[in-house]
Rosetta silent file (secondary structure, phi, psi, omega in degrees, C-alpha in Angstrom):
SEQUENCE: MQVVITAVGPDNVGLADPIVHYVTGAGANIHEIQMFDHDAEKQFSMHLRIEWPGVPASVAQLRSAMDQIGALKSLAIRVWSRDEHARLPRLAICTTYRPEPALAILRAIRDGRLKAEAAVMLGNREACRGVAEQFEVPFVNIGNAKGEPDDSQFVRVLDDADVDYVLLARYMRVLPPNVCWQFAGRIINLHHGLLPPFPGFHPYEDAYARRMLTFGATVHFIVPELDAGNQIIHQSTFTVPPGTPLADIKRQGETDHEPQCLLEGVRRVVDREVELHFQRVIRRKAD
SCORE:     score description
SCORE:     0.000 S_00000001
   1 L     0.000  122.915 -178.306   10.988   16.412    7.623 S_00000001
   2 E   -80.431  133.066  179.067    8.459   15.144    5.101 S_00000001
   3 E  -130.489  139.293  177.545    4.933   14.587    6.411 S_00000001
   4 E  -114.146  130.178  177.539    1.919   13.239    4.528 S_00000001
   5 E  -119.012  128.605  173.998   -1.607   14.214    5.513 S_00000001
   6 E  -121.280  145.650  179.433   -4.662   12.488    4.053 S_00000001
   7 E  -138.829  132.005 -179.631   -8.278   13.456    4.630 S_00000001
   8 E  -139.513  137.100  177.602  -11.401   11.573    3.543 S_00000001
   9 E   178.616 -178.833  178.742  -15.041   12.243    4.356 S_00000001
  10 E   -59.356  137.300 -177.020  -18.486   13.328    3.183 S_00000001
  11 L   -65.741  138.842  179.114  -18.285   16.064    0.580 S_00000001
  12 L  -163.786  179.435  179.139  -19.002   19.565    1.831 S_00000001
  13 L   -91.091  151.921  173.210  -17.720   23.114    1.513 S_00000001
  14 L    69.137   27.967 -177.261  -14.652   24.459    3.292 S_00000001
  15 L   -80.254  -37.915 -175.666  -13.066   21.106    4.074 S_00000001
  16 L   -80.408  -29.261 -170.725   -9.527   21.814    2.903 S_00000001
  17 H   -55.187  -51.011 -176.502   -9.180   25.361    4.226 S_00000001
  18 H   -64.958  -30.611  178.329   -8.559   24.666    7.930 S_00000001
  19 H   -68.222  -49.946 -178.735   -5.988   21.976    7.119 S_00000001
  20 H   -63.872  -43.678 -179.162   -4.036   24.155    4.703 S_00000001
  21 H   -62.209  -38.781 -178.701   -4.266   27.222    6.957 S_00000001
  22 H   -66.314  -49.514 -174.748   -2.957   25.303    9.943 S_00000001
  23 H   -68.300  -38.224  178.667    0.095   23.780    8.256 S_00000001
  24 H   -71.054  -35.529  176.994    1.071   26.968    6.455 S_00000001
  25 H   -65.316  -26.117  178.047    0.542   28.980    9.629 S_00000001
  26 L   -85.455   -1.090  177.040    2.927   26.610   11.393 S_00000001
  27 L    95.052   11.893 -179.821    5.579   27.320    8.763 S_00000001
  28 L   -75.356  149.029  175.843    5.210   24.170    6.658 S_00000001
  29 E  -104.285  122.783 -177.763    6.149   24.195    2.989 S_00000001
  30 E   -84.262  119.967  177.142    3.577   22.448    0.770 S_00000001
  31 E   -94.269  -30.292 -176.875    5.206   20.182   -1.817 S_00000001
  32 E  -153.892  135.457  173.369    2.055   18.492   -3.095 S_00000001
  33 E  -142.899  127.460  176.706   -1.653   18.980   -2.692 S_00000001
  34 E  -132.746  135.866  178.384   -4.381   17.034   -4.437 S_00000001
  35 E  -131.962  139.612 -176.941   -8.095   17.252   -3.809 S_00000001
  36 E  -133.286  135.525  176.748  -10.836   15.112   -5.318 S_00000001
  37 E  -114.058  104.271 -176.298  -14.605   15.492   -5.253 S_00000001
  38 E   -90.078  100.501 -173.369  -16.174   12.115   -6.058 S_00000001
  39 L   -60.595  -43.615 -174.618  -19.678   13.004   -7.230 S_00000001
  40 L   -62.460  -42.706 -178.602  -21.043    9.450   -7.318 S_00000001
  41 L   -90.900   -6.257 -175.178  -20.026    8.673   -3.736 S_00000001
  42 L    53.445   48.905 -174.645  -20.461   12.271   -2.524 S_00000001
  43 E  -125.445  141.161  176.143  -17.014   11.937   -0.990 S_00000001
  44 E  -107.052  137.791  173.949  -14.141   14.356   -0.540 S_00000001
  45 E  -138.928  147.818 -175.295  -10.526   13.210   -0.439 S_00000001
  46 E  -144.211  139.141  177.391   -7.318   15.161   -0.028 S_00000001
  47 E  -128.458  122.560 -174.926   -3.619   14.281   -0.144 S_00000001
  48 E  -128.675  122.914  176.718   -1.119   16.776    1.236 S_00000001
  49 E  -116.086  121.448 -172.486    2.676   16.299    1.281 S_00000001
  50 E  -129.559  160.132  167.473    4.556   18.928    3.249 S_00000001
  51 E   -98.537  109.995 -174.575    7.959   19.783    4.603 S_00000001
  52 L   -88.897  130.821 -173.694    7.282   20.092    8.335 S_00000001
  53 L   -80.976  -12.184 -173.859    9.551   22.528   10.185 S_00000001
  54 L   -84.374  176.046  174.994    9.316   20.918   13.619 S_00000001
  55 L   -76.335  163.698 -179.260   11.274   18.154   15.307 S_00000001
  56 L   -51.549  -39.058 -178.972    9.971   14.553   15.003 S_00000001
  57 L   -61.986  -25.734 -176.912    8.170   14.788   18.347 S_00000001
  58 H   -74.489  -11.452  175.869    6.136   17.712   17.047 S_00000001
  59 H   -62.126  -32.764  176.967    4.383   15.455   14.522 S_00000001
  60 H   -63.149  -37.568  177.304    2.241   14.272   17.446 S_00000001
  61 H   -67.153  -41.642  176.642    1.152   17.877   18.004 S_00000001
  62 H   -60.973  -42.623  179.529    0.322   18.218   14.321 S_00000001
  63 H   -62.900  -40.388  178.593   -1.682   14.994   14.510 S_00000001
  64 H   -62.529  -42.047  178.245   -3.602   16.273   17.519 S_00000001
  65 H   -64.246  -40.511  179.036   -4.495   19.465   15.663 S_00000001
  66 H   -67.761  -34.607  176.329   -5.630   17.462   12.619 S_00000001
  67 H   -61.157  -39.553  178.901   -7.760   15.230   14.865 S_00000001
  68 H   -66.261  -42.113  177.495   -9.567   18.317   16.105 S_00000001
  69 H   -65.009  -40.971  178.869  -10.161   19.536   12.553 S_00000001
  70 H   -60.908  -41.573  178.413  -11.325   16.058   11.551 S_00000001
  71 H   -64.970  -37.578 -179.118  -13.855   15.967   14.369 S_00000001
  72 H   -70.333  -37.828 -173.671  -15.130   19.414   13.398 S_00000001
  73 H  -103.955    5.473 -178.791  -15.400   18.645    9.683 S_00000001
  74 L    58.639   45.048  179.384  -16.365   14.925    9.873 S_00000001
  75 L  -115.491  142.745  168.598  -13.136   13.918    8.149 S_00000001
  76 E   -89.022  105.294 -176.658  -10.886   10.912    8.700 S_00000001
  77 E  -110.613  131.123  176.636   -7.497   12.644    8.793 S_00000001
  78 E  -120.647  138.216  177.660   -4.193   10.776    9.022 S_00000001
  79 E  -119.001  124.872 -175.384   -0.777   12.289    9.649 S_00000001
  80 E  -141.975  140.503  174.806    2.214   10.120    8.787 S_00000001
  81 L  -148.221  134.127  175.236    5.959   10.553    8.511 S_00000001
  82 L   -64.644  -21.868 -174.325    8.730    7.997    8.115 S_00000001
  83 L   -93.774    1.135 -176.419   10.897   10.283   10.243 S_00000001
  84 L   -68.147  -37.039 -175.886    8.589   10.491   13.244 S_00000001
  85 L  -121.338  141.617  175.255   10.039    7.423   14.963 S_00000001
  86 L   -86.727   72.044 -176.235   13.592    6.099   15.154 S_00000001
  87 L  -147.659  169.094  172.216   12.482    2.563   14.316 S_00000001
  88 L   -70.833  146.479  177.583   12.243    0.148   11.436 S_00000001
  89 L   -62.390  139.835 -176.853    9.188    0.714    9.215 S_00000001
  90 E   -96.776  130.858 -175.616    6.219   -1.405   10.300 S_00000001
  91 E  -111.287  141.480  166.110    4.504   -3.536    7.655 S_00000001
  92 E  -107.199  124.975 -177.312    1.013   -4.971    7.404 S_00000001
  93 E  -107.281  117.347 -173.674    1.021   -8.057    5.157 S_00000001
  94 E  -107.445  131.221 -171.556   -2.371   -8.767    3.582 S_00000001
  95 E  -134.723  166.038  170.535   -3.161  -12.209    2.176 S_00000001
  96 L  -127.446  -79.354 -179.283   -5.905  -14.418    0.800 S_00000001
  97 L  -111.959  -49.755 -168.682   -4.821  -17.919   -0.237 S_00000001
  98 L   -76.598  128.125 -178.272   -1.229  -18.013   -1.494 S_00000001
  99 L   -88.990  -16.186 -169.486    1.419  -18.033    1.260 S_00000001
 100 H   -61.628  -43.495  178.797    4.550  -17.595   -0.884 S_00000001
 101 H   -62.008  -43.123  178.017    4.635  -13.762   -1.103 S_00000001
 102 H   -63.751  -40.574  178.400    4.162  -13.354    2.642 S_00000001
 103 H   -60.749  -41.065  179.502    6.797  -16.014    3.285 S_00000001
 104 H   -61.314  -42.208  179.196    9.306  -14.176    1.097 S_00000001
 105 H   -66.375  -47.126 -176.068    8.786  -10.967    3.074 S_00000001
 106 H   -67.180  -38.170  177.145    8.938  -12.647    6.482 S_00000001
 107 H   -66.514  -39.231  179.282   12.052  -14.657    5.646 S_00000001
 108 H   -66.202  -37.063  175.773   13.808  -11.553    4.346 S_00000001
 109 H   -65.215  -46.999 -179.837   12.955   -9.698    7.562 S_00000001
 110 H   -59.343  -39.286 -175.285   14.184  -12.621    9.672 S_00000001
 111 L   -87.064   -0.900  178.556   17.447  -12.856    7.700 S_00000001
 112 L    80.339   11.083  178.708   18.103   -9.106    7.807 S_00000001
 113 L   -84.702  -18.385  177.042   17.729   -8.641    4.048 S_00000001
 114 L  -124.051  117.037 -174.428   14.675   -6.406    4.474 S_00000001
 115 L   -85.227   77.374 -177.370   15.050   -3.647    7.042 S_00000001
 116 L  -155.984  173.609  178.178   11.492   -3.670    8.341 S_00000001
 117 E  -126.407  132.900  175.272    9.228   -5.155   10.981 S_00000001
 118 E   -82.369  105.218 -176.246    6.142   -7.285   10.342 S_00000001
 119 E   -81.696  -35.811 -176.617    3.579   -5.596   12.590 S_00000001
 120 E  -163.828  151.821  168.077    0.527   -7.632   11.599 S_00000001
 121 E  -115.388  137.078  177.226   -0.838  -10.029    8.980 S_00000001
 122 E  -119.837  152.305  174.309   -4.393   -9.693    7.711 S_00000001
 123 E  -150.807  147.125  170.212   -6.426  -12.070    5.611 S_00000001
 124 L   -91.705    2.327  171.543   -9.894  -12.333    4.193 S_00000001
 125 L  -138.109  166.135 -178.621   -9.344  -16.102    4.472 S_00000001
 126 L   -85.865   -2.390 -167.201   -7.687  -18.308    7.077 S_00000001
 127 L   -56.760  -33.188 -173.462   -5.225  -19.849    4.615 S_00000001
 128 L  -103.992   11.107  179.627   -2.131  -17.934    5.766 S_00000001
 129 H   -59.982  -39.856 -179.605   -2.683  -17.966    9.518 S_00000001
 130 H   -61.835  -33.572  176.527   -0.106  -20.721    9.907 S_00000001
 131 H   -64.450  -45.264  178.549    2.517  -18.571    8.186 S_00000001
 132 H   -61.020  -44.156 -179.192    1.897  -15.752   10.646 S_00000001
 133 H   -64.662  -35.943  178.968    2.089  -18.138   13.592 S_00000001
 134 H   -59.335  -36.788 -178.159    5.355  -19.609   12.279 S_00000001
 135 L  -102.679    9.867  177.218    6.960  -16.158   12.443 S_00000001
 136 L    56.753   45.177  176.826    5.076  -15.082   15.573 S_00000001
 137 L  -109.399  132.485  178.161    3.246  -12.266   13.798 S_00000001
 138 L   -57.910  138.592  179.497   -0.324  -11.395   14.892 S_00000001
 139 E  -121.209  134.235  178.686   -2.929  -12.550   12.362 S_00000001
 140 E  -127.700  123.887  175.346   -6.391  -11.030   11.941 S_00000001
 141 E   -91.072  116.276 -178.393   -9.072  -12.522    9.699 S_00000001
 142 L  -103.715    8.832 -178.113  -11.243   -9.683    8.395 S_00000001
 143 E  -102.211  155.097  174.014  -13.348  -11.869    6.069 S_00000001
 144 L   -88.292 -167.885 -176.500  -16.699  -13.530    6.582 S_00000001
 145 L   -62.011  -24.621  178.610  -17.517  -17.121    5.623 S_00000001
 146 L   -94.646    1.987 -178.372  -17.544  -16.133    1.943 S_00000001
 147 L    82.837    8.667  178.759  -14.264  -14.239    2.179 S_00000001
 148 L   -77.706  122.160 -173.091  -15.949  -10.859    1.911 S_00000001
 149 E   -79.766  151.315  170.528  -13.748   -8.420    3.869 S_00000001
 150 L   -92.663   99.396 -173.627  -14.852   -5.948    6.503 S_00000001
 151 H   -68.050  -28.873  175.822  -13.086   -2.859    5.167 S_00000001
 152 H   -66.870  -40.652  176.272  -13.800   -0.843    8.313 S_00000001
 153 H   -66.117  -37.551  176.098  -12.079   -3.526   10.381 S_00000001
 154 H   -51.899  -50.212 -178.868   -9.241   -3.512    7.843 S_00000001
 155 H   -65.868  -41.925 -179.501   -8.599    0.171    8.592 S_00000001
 156 H   -61.671  -40.737  179.611   -8.919   -0.316   12.354 S_00000001
 157 H   -64.024  -41.860  178.440   -6.344   -3.105   12.341 S_00000001
 158 H   -62.351  -42.552  179.508   -3.891   -0.942   10.393 S_00000001
 159 H   -66.725  -44.209 -178.442   -4.365    1.931   12.817 S_00000001
 160 H   -63.431  -33.712 -179.537   -4.078   -0.271   15.910 S_00000001
 161 L   -85.535   -4.345  178.031   -0.838   -1.781   14.582 S_00000001
 162 L    52.033   54.382 -174.688    0.559    1.693   13.743 S_00000001
 163 L   -83.820  152.415  174.216    1.756    0.502   10.345 S_00000001
 164 L   -95.050  -42.383 -178.273    3.858    2.485    7.909 S_00000001
 165 E  -132.462  146.235  179.466    3.223    0.429    4.763 S_00000001
 166 E  -111.993  121.364 -178.975    0.464   -1.950    3.700 S_00000001
 167 E  -104.447  119.377  173.963    1.523   -4.881    1.484 S_00000001
 168 E   -91.389   89.140 -173.074   -1.136   -6.538   -0.643 S_00000001
 169 L   -92.836   72.874 -172.771    0.709   -9.838   -0.940 S_00000001
 170 L    66.195   39.388  171.605   -1.741  -11.590   -3.262 S_00000001
 171 L   -81.738  107.383 -167.334   -4.661  -10.119   -1.331 S_00000001
 172 L   -91.755   48.810  173.479   -7.349  -10.915   -3.877 S_00000001
 173 L  -136.725  144.712  178.608   -9.831   -8.182   -3.040 S_00000001
 174 L   -84.805  125.312  177.761  -10.123   -4.679   -4.462 S_00000001
 175 L   -73.167  138.554  176.925   -9.753   -1.991   -1.820 S_00000001
 176 L   -67.045  152.943 -176.316  -12.493    0.661   -1.875 S_00000001
 177 H   -54.907  -36.929 -176.396  -11.351    4.145   -2.940 S_00000001
 178 H   -66.294  -31.245  175.957  -11.759    5.666    0.531 S_00000001
 179 H   -71.333  -40.765  177.875   -9.273    3.145    1.960 S_00000001
 180 H   -58.133  -42.587 -177.401   -6.837    3.854   -0.881 S_00000001
 181 H   -73.438  -32.990 -179.570   -6.965    7.569   -0.156 S_00000001
 182 H   -64.698  -29.105 -179.177   -6.602    7.197    3.595 S_00000001
 183 L  -120.160   38.304 -176.798   -3.275    5.422    3.086 S_00000001
 184 L   -56.900  132.662  179.396   -2.193    7.136   -0.133 S_00000001
 185 L    78.497    5.829 -176.107    1.401    6.398   -1.072 S_00000001
 186 L  -127.134   -0.426  179.144    1.657    3.671    1.557 S_00000001
 187 E  -105.344  122.390 -176.350   -0.174    0.705   -0.029 S_00000001
 188 E  -114.448  124.570 -175.262    2.036   -1.601   -2.115 S_00000001
 189 E  -113.678  138.749  169.125    0.378   -4.186   -4.342 S_00000001
 190 E   -96.000  114.606  175.264    1.733   -7.327   -5.982 S_00000001
 191 E  -103.732  129.167 -173.183    0.001   -7.802   -9.336 S_00000001
 192 L   -85.186   44.481  176.102    0.584  -11.228  -10.866 S_00000001
 193 L  -167.483  172.476  178.760    1.073   -9.918  -14.406 S_00000001
 194 L   -85.337  133.469  174.342    2.793   -7.204  -16.380 S_00000001
 195 L  -108.379  145.928    6.592    1.213   -3.765  -16.360 S_00000001
 196 L   -88.305   -6.323 -171.080   -0.185   -2.023  -18.271 S_00000001
 197 L   -69.102  -25.571 -173.935   -0.897   -4.768  -20.880 S_00000001
 198 L  -129.788   73.127  175.699   -2.320   -7.404  -18.516 S_00000001
 199 L   -81.656 -174.731  173.379   -4.430   -5.898  -15.709 S_00000001
 200 L    86.162 -168.174 -170.271   -7.298   -7.599  -13.922 S_00000001
 201 L   -92.819   -9.011 -175.569   -7.656  -10.914  -12.133 S_00000001
 202 L  -130.866   55.395 -176.109   -6.447  -13.348  -14.841 S_00000001
 203 H   -67.948  -33.966  177.026   -3.181  -11.978  -16.278 S_00000001
 204 H   -61.924  -48.422 -179.011   -1.563  -15.411  -16.747 S_00000001
 205 H   -63.218  -40.019 -178.847   -4.533  -16.625  -18.761 S_00000001
 206 H   -66.446  -42.742  178.511   -4.722  -13.395  -20.753 S_00000001
 207 H   -67.015  -39.766  179.407   -1.029  -13.471  -21.650 S_00000001
 208 H   -63.676  -40.117  179.813   -1.210  -17.182  -22.504 S_00000001
 209 H   -64.227  -26.133  178.082   -4.187  -16.585  -24.798 S_00000001
 210 L   -93.512   14.490  175.244   -2.080  -14.049  -26.707 S_00000001
 211 L    60.795   34.227  176.195    0.667  -16.660  -27.137 S_00000001
 212 L   -72.271  145.628  172.884    3.122  -14.797  -24.946 S_00000001
 213 L  -107.922  -12.642  177.469    6.350  -16.584  -23.968 S_00000001
 214 E  -112.129  126.503 -179.569    7.381  -13.955  -21.431 S_00000001
 215 E  -121.485  166.625 -177.274    5.354  -13.562  -18.262 S_00000001
 216 E  -165.891 -173.341  178.538    5.893  -11.334  -15.264 S_00000001
 217 E  -140.538  158.945 -176.142    4.758   -9.570  -12.146 S_00000001
 218 E  -135.184  133.423  172.376    4.419   -5.937  -11.131 S_00000001
 219 E  -110.074  125.729 -175.636    4.769   -4.203   -7.779 S_00000001
 220 E  -146.379  156.253  170.933    3.056   -0.839   -7.660 S_00000001
 221 E   -70.451  144.184  178.626    1.593    1.734   -5.313 S_00000001
 222 L   -85.792  133.669  165.447   -2.174    1.527   -5.032 S_00000001
 223 L  -128.086  165.821 -175.046   -4.403    4.363   -6.192 S_00000001
 224 L   -57.195  -27.423  177.698   -8.205    4.114   -6.509 S_00000001
 225 L   -73.621  126.204 -175.087   -7.955    3.279  -10.242 S_00000001
 226 L   -63.939  126.970  175.325   -7.557   -0.513  -10.544 S_00000001
 227 L    49.514   44.214  176.874   -4.090   -1.624  -11.739 S_00000001
 228 L   -66.764  160.092 -167.936   -3.178    1.860  -12.929 S_00000001
 229 L  -103.456   -9.804 -175.344    0.128    2.144  -14.726 S_00000001
 230 L   -89.933    2.589 -172.618    1.995    5.230  -13.459 S_00000001
 231 L  -113.047   25.600 -174.724    2.699    3.863   -9.998 S_00000001
 232 E   -75.777  126.725  178.022    5.045    0.989  -10.867 S_00000001
 233 E   -93.909  -41.646 -176.898    7.827    0.377   -8.339 S_00000001
 234 E  -159.144  143.092  172.438    9.327   -2.778   -9.837 S_00000001
 235 E  -134.230  148.834  173.245    8.674   -5.291  -12.602 S_00000001
 236 E  -147.718  159.194 -173.796   10.361   -8.567  -13.467 S_00000001
 237 E  -133.950  163.001  168.392    9.802  -11.283  -16.050 S_00000001
 238 E  -141.331  149.428 -175.515   10.497  -14.916  -16.820 S_00000001
 239 E  -117.059  140.662 -178.724   10.471  -16.648  -20.205 S_00000001
 240 L  -119.800  156.608  176.074    9.242  -20.145  -21.028 S_00000001
 241 L   -69.111  154.094  174.059    9.790  -22.381  -24.074 S_00000001
 242 L   -55.568  141.114  178.430    7.042  -22.615  -26.694 S_00000001
 243 L    87.410    0.769  178.255    4.419  -25.160  -25.779 S_00000001
 244 L   -65.552  127.327 -179.665    4.806  -24.813  -22.011 S_00000001
 245 L   -62.317  149.213  179.971    1.442  -25.652  -20.392 S_00000001
 246 H   -59.337  -38.034 -179.560   -0.361  -22.833  -18.632 S_00000001
 247 H   -61.073  -38.899  178.702   -0.359  -24.800  -15.363 S_00000001
 248 H   -69.486  -37.049  178.031    3.441  -24.976  -15.421 S_00000001
 249 H   -63.514  -46.717 -179.498    3.716  -21.275  -16.185 S_00000001
 250 H   -65.061  -38.126  179.423    1.465  -20.363  -13.275 S_00000001
 251 H   -62.175  -44.772  179.072    3.328  -22.707  -10.941 S_00000001
 252 H   -65.287  -42.047 -178.760    6.665  -21.064  -11.773 S_00000001
 253 H   -67.284  -45.086 -172.982    5.211  -17.584  -11.474 S_00000001
 254 H   -75.645  -36.430 -173.489    3.290  -18.106   -8.253 S_00000001
 255 H   -88.200  -25.464 -174.338    5.797  -20.136   -6.260 S_00000001
 256 H  -125.157  -52.363 -170.697    9.063  -18.424   -7.197 S_00000001
 257 H   -71.531  -49.759 -177.854    8.830  -15.386   -9.413 S_00000001
 258 H   -59.013  -46.481 -179.468    6.042  -13.350   -7.802 S_00000001
 259 H   -59.264  -39.479 -179.325    7.446  -13.550   -4.235 S_00000001
 260 H   -72.058  -32.333  175.569   10.874  -12.319   -5.331 S_00000001
 261 H   -64.795  -45.153  178.300    9.332   -9.517   -7.367 S_00000001
 262 H   -60.790  -44.949 -177.777    7.346   -8.362   -4.338 S_00000001
 263 H   -58.515  -44.142 -179.317   10.402   -8.526   -2.110 S_00000001
 264 H   -67.230  -39.171  178.336   12.445   -6.287   -4.414 S_00000001
 265 H   -63.489  -44.330  179.037    9.602   -3.784   -4.751 S_00000001
 266 H   -65.141  -39.974  178.501    9.119   -3.565   -0.993 S_00000001
 267 H   -58.406  -42.471 -179.853   12.871   -3.242   -0.468 S_00000001
 268 H   -60.295  -38.211  179.556   12.970   -0.223   -2.779 S_00000001
 269 H   -74.396  -47.379 -177.910   10.252    1.485   -0.731 S_00000001
 270 H   -61.534  -39.120  178.753   11.608    0.475    2.678 S_00000001
 271 L   -81.009    2.341  174.855   15.110    1.637    1.736 S_00000001
 272 L    62.901   37.235  174.255   13.555    4.907    0.550 S_00000001
 273 L   -80.387  -29.100 -177.856   14.810    4.618   -2.999 S_00000001
 274 E  -135.413  156.592  174.289   11.389    5.557   -4.405 S_00000001
 275 E  -145.249  167.264  177.253    8.292    7.486   -3.345 S_00000001
 276 E  -101.582  115.613  176.627    4.910    8.374   -4.809 S_00000001
 277 E  -123.285  126.247  179.916    4.634   12.025   -5.856 S_00000001
 278 L    51.317   42.130  178.162    1.562   13.286   -7.720 S_00000001
 279 L    61.797   24.453  174.196    0.525    9.641   -8.305 S_00000001
 280 E  -130.797  140.419  177.709    3.799    8.877  -10.074 S_00000001
 281 E   -76.726  129.291  178.247    6.728    6.904   -8.732 S_00000001
 282 E  -124.350  152.078  174.575    9.859    9.006   -8.522 S_00000001
 283 E   -77.945  125.380 -176.548   13.412    8.137   -7.578 S_00000001
 284 L   -77.607  136.071  177.567   14.125    9.672   -4.208 S_00000001
 285 L   -69.418  141.894  177.957   17.152   11.896   -3.914 S_00000001
 286 L   -65.685  142.718  179.672   19.824   10.685   -1.544 S_00000001
 287 L   -69.833    0.000    0.000   19.943   12.517    1.788 S_00000001
């Protein structure tokens, strides 16, 4: 049974040792271990992927042990496994203004095309609350009057909802690195342009300025580096005739193309076709 452990906290000595000693002492096989010392933030982060020898119920015991280590070492430690519960994976859908990506996910869940459960919707704006209410999904606004998110509340909502995957469905805020590391391999982002050539906040405009006729969207796992390129889950494109106005291109991309791209990327993760190993997307072997 694969288990992922993440640890984030103030940098210090001897932070990784008790975690590694515990899991190896329990008979776990370590498949991946990454540790980062962020000098500027004076922050330590660790990502550990193991083969856990116990039954699913024993993951709770592992989590309890990690909680004790976290309290001792001032670390936020999370223990997660897709195999812990015999249930559909729980999704958190994060939004800002555009409702179409969230709608695509919720409709696919309702129609049985996406084998998942919408546990919660978050927004740094109120724009998508009506979508959540339409599908009877709890909605939490974590933004202030200017749309600036409370990242600590963001994490609390995810924990309270016991989510498996976090979908940034046109959530137009950059997550801080410590949040990325706490949910490493579990945050899925919809970028409204093709990566790596068109990162950033204005990919339609950037592609249009270069006289591109083919535009696209990218679904990728989030890592602390903005719009990094090795974590791509799915990409798709659409082509327009020469002379098509930018407004028409954006309308086609935002209302139709981006939502379907996100849906296919999430489906690949939910159906366990792909995973993130060593910050690269790999095709998962069939069981």
